[in-house]
C-alpha positions in Angstrom: -36.4 25.5 40.8 -34.6 24.4 37.2 -36.1 26.2 34.0 -35.1 24.1 30.6 -35.4 26.4 27.2 -34.2 25.8 23.9 -33.1 29.3 22.3 -30.8 29.8 19.3 -29.5 27.8 16.8 -26.9 27.4 13.6 -25.5 25.4 11.3 -22.6 23.8 13.2 -23.8 24.1 17.1 -27.0 24.0 19.1 -27.9 26.3 22.3 -29.9 25.6 25.3 -30.4 27.4 28.3 -31.4 26.6 31.7 -33.0 29.0 33.8 -32.5 28.8 37.6 -34.5 30.6 39.7 -31.6 31.6 42.6 -28.7 33.6 42.7 -26.6 31.6 40.3 -28.7 32.9 37.0 -27.8 31.7 33.8 -26.2 28.4 32.8 -25.3 28.0 29.0 -24.9 24.2 28.4 -23.7 23.8 24.2 -24.7 21.0 22.4 -23.0 19.6 19.3 -24.6 18.3 16.4 -24.7 14.7 16.2 -24.3 12.7 12.5 -26.6 9.7 12.6 -26.0 7.2 9.9 -27.6 7.3 6.8 -28.5 11.4 8.0 -26.9 13.6 6.1 -27.9 16.6 8.6 -28.1 17.2 12.4 -30.6 15.3 13.9 -32.5 18.7 15.5 -34.8 16.5 17.8 -32.8 13.8 19.5 -30.6 16.5 19.9 -33.4 18.4 21.9 -34.4 15.5 23.6 -30.9 14.5 24.7 -30.6 17.8 25.9 -33.5 18.2 27.7 -32.7 14.6 29.4 -29.2 15.6 30.2 -30.6 18.5 32.1 -33.1 16.5 34.1 -30.0 14.9 35.4 -28.0 17.3 36.2 -30.2 19.6 38.1 -32.0 16.6 39.1 -35.1 17.3 37.5 -37.0 20.4 35.8 -40.1 22.1 37.0 -40.7 23.6 33.7 -39.7 24.1 29.7 -39.7 27.1 28.2 -40.3 27.3 24.3 -39.6 31.0 23.4 -39.5 30.2 20.0 -42.5 27.4 19.5 -41.3 26.4 16.1 -40.4 23.1 15.9 -39.1 23.0 19.7 -42.8 22.4 21.4 -43.5 19.4 20.2 -40.5 17.3 21.6 -40.8 20.0 24.4 -44.6 18.4 24.7 -43.6 14.7 24.2 -40.8 14.3 27.1 -43.0 16.6 29.1 -45.2 13.0 29.8 -42.6 11.2 30.9 -40.3 14.1 32.9 -43.8 15.9 34.2 -42.5 19.2 34.1 -45.3 22.2 33.5 -44.4 23.5 29.5 -45.0 27.1 28.9 -45.1 28.1 25.4 -44.3 31.6 24.2 -45.5 32.7 20.6 -43.5 35.2 19.2 -44.4 35.7 15.5 -43.8 33.7 12.3 -43.5 30.6 14.4 -47.3 30.9 14.9 -48.1 32.5 11.7 -45.8 29.9 9.9 -45.9 26.7 12.3 -49.5 26.9 12.9 -51.2 27.6 9.6 -52.5 24.7 7.0 -51.8 27.1 4.4 -48.5 28.8 5.5 -45.7 29.2 3.1 -44.0 26.3 4.7 -46.5 24.2 3.1 -44.4 24.5 -0.2 -41.6 23.0 1.7 -43.7 19.9 1.5 -45.1 19.3 -1.2 -44.4 16.3 -2.5 -44.1 15.2 -6.6 -47.6 12.9 -6.0 -48.8 16.0 -5.3 -49.8 14.8 -1.3 -49.1 17.6 0.7 -48.7 16.9 4.1 -48.3 20.2 5.9 -51.6 20.5 7.4 -51.1 17.4 9.2 -48.0 18.5 10.7 -49.4 22.4 11.7 -52.4 20.8 13.8 -49.7 18.8 15.2 -47.9 22.3 16.0 -51.4 22.9 17.7 -51.9 20.0 19.5 -48.7 20.0 21.3 -48.9 24.0 21.7 -52.4 23.1 23.7 -50.4 21.0 26.2 -49.0 23.8 27.8 -50.3 24.8 30.7 -49.8 28.4 29.9 -48.9 29.6 26.3 -48.7 33.6 26.2 -48.3 36.1 22.4 -46.5 39.2 22.0 -49.7 41.6 20.7 -53.4 41.0 20.8 -52.7 40.8 17.1 -50.8 37.6 17.3 -53.2 36.6 20.4 -56.9 36.7 18.3 -54.6 35.1 14.9 -53.4 32.6 17.8 -57.1 31.6 18.7 -58.7 31.7 15.2 -56.1 28.6 14.6 -57.2 26.7 17.7 -54.6 27.4 20.1 -55.5 28.6 23.3 -53.7 31.6 24.7 -53.3 32.7 28.5 -52.7 36.6 27.5 -50.2 38.6 26.5 -46.1 38.7 27.4 -45.0 41.4 24.9 -40.8 41.0 23.6 -38.8 43.2 25.2 -36.3 45.7 24.1 -32.4 46.2 24.7 -31.5 47.1 27.7 -29.6 49.4 26.7 -32.3 51.3 25.3 -33.3 52.0 29.2 -30.6 55.2 29.4 -31.3 56.6 25.9 -34.8 56.8 25.8 -35.2 60.0 27.8 -32.1 61.7 25.9 -32.7 64.6 24.2 -30.2 66.5 21.3 -28.7 67.3 18.3 -29.2 63.8 16.5 -26.3 64.2 14.8 -24.7 63.8 18.7 -26.1 60.5 18.7 -25.1 59.8 15.0 -21.3 60.3 15.9 -21.0 58.8 19.4 -22.8 55.5 17.4 -20.3 55.7 14.5 -17.8 56.0 17.1 -19.2 52.6 18.9 -19.7 51.0 16.0 -16.3 50.9 14.0 -17.9 49.0 10.7 -16.0 49.1 7.7 -19.4 48.8 6.1 -20.8 52.2 7.5 -17.6 54.1 6.9 -19.0 56.2 4.5 -22.7 57.2 6.2 -22.9 60.7 7.1 -24.1 62.0 10.7 -24.8 65.1 9.0 -28.0 63.6 6.8 -30.9 62.5 8.2 -30.6 58.7 8.2 -33.6 56.8 7.2 -33.7 53.2 8.9 -34.2 50.2 8.0 -34.0 47.0 11.0 -33.9 43.7 11.5 -34.1 40.7 8.8 -33.0 41.1 5.5 -35.7 38.7 3.7 -37.6 38.9 0.5 -40.8 38.7 2.8 -39.8 41.9 4.4 -40.1 44.0 1.3 -37.3 46.3 1.9 -37.0 46.8 -1.6 -40.1 49.1 -1.0 -37.9 51.6 0.6 -35.2 51.4 -2.1 -37.9 52.6 -4.5 -39.6 55.4 -2.8 -36.0 57.1 -1.5 -35.8 58.5 -5.4 -39.4 59.5 -5.0 -38.7 62.0 -2.3 -38.2 65.4 -2.2 -35.1 65.0 0.1 -33.4 62.4 -1.1 -29.7 64.4 -0.5 -30.6 65.6 2.7 -30.9 61.6 3.6 -28.9 58.5 4.3 -30.6 54.8 3.8 -29.2 52.3 6.5 -30.2 48.9 5.9 -29.0 47.1 9.2 -29.6 43.5 9.4 -28.2 40.3 7.8 -29.9 37.7 5.6 -30.6 36.2 2.0 -31.7 39.3 0.3 -28.6 42.1 1.1 -26.9 41.1 -2.6 -30.1 41.6 -4.7 -30.8 44.6 -2.3 -27.3 46.0 -3.1 -27.8 45.2 -7.0 -31.1 47.1 -6.8 -29.5 50.1 -5.3 -26.7 49.8 -7.8 -29.4 49.7 -10.3 -31.3 52.7 -9.0 -28.3 54.6 -8.9 -29.0 55.2 -5.1 -26.1 57.2 -3.3 -25.9 57.7 0.6 -26.8 54.1 0.9 -25.3 51.8 3.4 -25.8 48.1 4.1 -24.5 45.9 7.1 -25.0 43.9 10.2 -25.2 45.8 13.7 -24.9 44.0 16.9 -28.1 43.8 19.2 -26.4 46.0 22.0 -26.0 49.0 19.9 -29.5 48.8 18.4 -30.9 51.4 20.9 -27.8 53.7 19.9 -28.7 53.4 16.2 -32.2 54.1 17.1 -31.5 57.5 18.5 -29.3 58.9 16.0 -32.0 58.0 13.4 -34.9 60.4 12.3 -37.7 57.4 11.1 -37.8 53.6 10.6 -39.2 52.4 7.7 -41.0 49.1 8.7 -42.4 48.0 4.6 -43.5 44.4 5.3 -46.7 43.5 3.9 -49.5 41.0 4.6 -49.3 39.1 1.2 -45.9 38.3 2.3 -45.9 37.8 6.0 -47.5 39.4 8.9 -45.5 40.4 11.7 -46.8 39.9 14.5 -44.7 41.9 16.8 -41.7 43.8 15.1 -38.8 43.8 17.6 -37.2 46.6 15.3 -40.4 48.7 16.4 -40.2 48.1 20.0 -37.0 48.9 19.7 -37.2 52.3 18.1 -40.6 53.3 19.9 -39.1 52.0 23.0 -35.8 55.1 22.5 -38.4 57.7 20.6 -37.9 57.3 17.4 -40.7 57.6 14.7 -42.1 54.6 12.6 -43.5 54.3 9.0 -45.6 51.3 9.1 -48.4 49.7 7.8 -51.5 50.1 10.1 -55.0 50.2 9.3 -57.9 50.2 11.6 -60.0 46.6 10.8 -57.2 45.3 8.8 -55.0 42.7 9.4 -52.1 44.5 9.1 -49.9 43.1 11.6 -48.8 43.9 15.6 -46.2 47.0 14.4 -49.4 49.5 15.1 -50.0 48.3 18.7 -46.3 49.7 20.1 -46.6 53.2 18.9 -48.2 56.1 19.8 -51.7 57.8 18.4 -50.0 60.3 16.4 -47.8 57.6 14.8 -50.4 55.5 14.1 -52.2 58.2 12.5 -50.0 60.4 10.5 -47.0 57.8 9.7 -48.7 54.7 8.9 -50.2 53.1 4.8 -52.4 50.8 4.3 -50.2 47.3 3.2 -53.5 46.1 1.2 -52.7 49.0 -1.7 -51.1 48.1 -5.1 -47.3 48.6 -4.1 -47.1 51.4 -6.7 -49.3 53.0 -4.2 -47.3 51.7 -1.5 -43.6 53.1 -2.6 -45.4 56.8 -3.2 -46.9 56.7 0.2 -43.5 55.9 1.8 -41.6 58.3 -0.1 -44.7 60.7 1.0 -44.2 59.8 4.6 -40.3 60.4 4.5 -40.7 63.3 3.1 -43.3 64.4 6.0 -40.6 63.6 9.0 -37.8 64.9 7.6 -39.7 68.6 6.8 -42.0 68.0 10.1 -39.7 69.0 12.9 -43.1 69.7 15.4 -44.0 65.8 14.0 -41.0 64.6 14.5 -40.8 65.7 18.2 -44.5 65.1 19.5 -44.3 61.3 17.8 -40.8 61.0 19.8 -42.6 62.0 23.1 -45.6 60.1 22.4 -43.5 56.9 21.6 -41.6 56.9 24.7 -44.5 57.5 26.8 -46.4 54.7 25.0 -43.8 52.0 25.2 -43.4 52.6 29.2 -45.4 49.3 29.6 -42.0 47.4 28.0 -39.6 48.2 30.6 -37.5 45.2 30.7 -37.3 45.1 34.3 -41.0 45.1 35.4 -41.8 42.6 32.5 -39.2 40.2 33.3 -40.0 40.2 37.2 -43.8 39.4 35.7 -42.7 36.7 34.0 -41.0 35.5 37.2 -43.7 35.9 39.2 -46.3 34.2 36.7 -44.3 30.9 36.0 -43.6 30.8 40.3 -47.3 31.2 40.5 -48.0 28.4 38.0 -45.4 26.3 38.9 -46.9 26.4 42.2 
């Protein structure tokens, strides 16, 4: 049985993965972008279709294609499905649905023409129709499931993102945080983190460094805390907003702020070393359906300051933390930003000063995320696929 999935790309090279359900495991095929005459950029859809057709011949047929990130992959996958007769399985991760399937998404700004004609509503409806040709479609959270159904996407069930496997070893470990911090710094050995102090409390932002993630709210909150001199802010990630945030940090005269990319295999160790994670995204900029930063943090017991209000669309981060974390460390993302900055500062002070709250939140988060065990989740996926393919 062979499964095909496009999983990642960059400017110069695309990669497509084959998943034969056999002891051979994973086969990775690099596909070089082709320069089409009169087309000034790599033709993504043609590349993808060529990779699918090559895979079909190489493996003697494809039983199933997994669209693990549906935008824009699901449309060419759905197109070739009619010719190659494989089953299509779609996995909604978050922004691919929030942006790719909504007529009023931020992507609509990219398709405004000079004549005032906006074709994005038609394009987003094409995405929805392609998704609904899938045999099964899974979402990462209840929040994303509800949103998908409102957009007309048929969702078969929830299939959560899983934490990095290195977190399994760390999740039940206890001890002085400085021990975990020194361990992380020895393992990381990055020039950008040379000034990080293991004896301070680490406040962490983890993930994509983009304007829509609202990281500036965390920077603005720190000077309003009572414990500024006791903490180290770590912005761990990469993205186009990095330079702006560095300038803002300098403008605010912030010391003890470190910026740098952390490789995925060290993310669990960083989360174990930190005092708290701040997830500052606001629905006015982006709806985070199931942030992998929160999943990895909660899995090893890290308290998370996050947007969550019962009955309001705040994203799915609150689905991956325990009750104490939701009640004591959440904020209303629909308040004015000046109020949010003040509340984030108060929550940072609270988690630094209240040791019992840290311990209780950590214990509950570890217990609450037991359902995210990577081995169990991935075995369940394999069983579902085999059953569905039949």
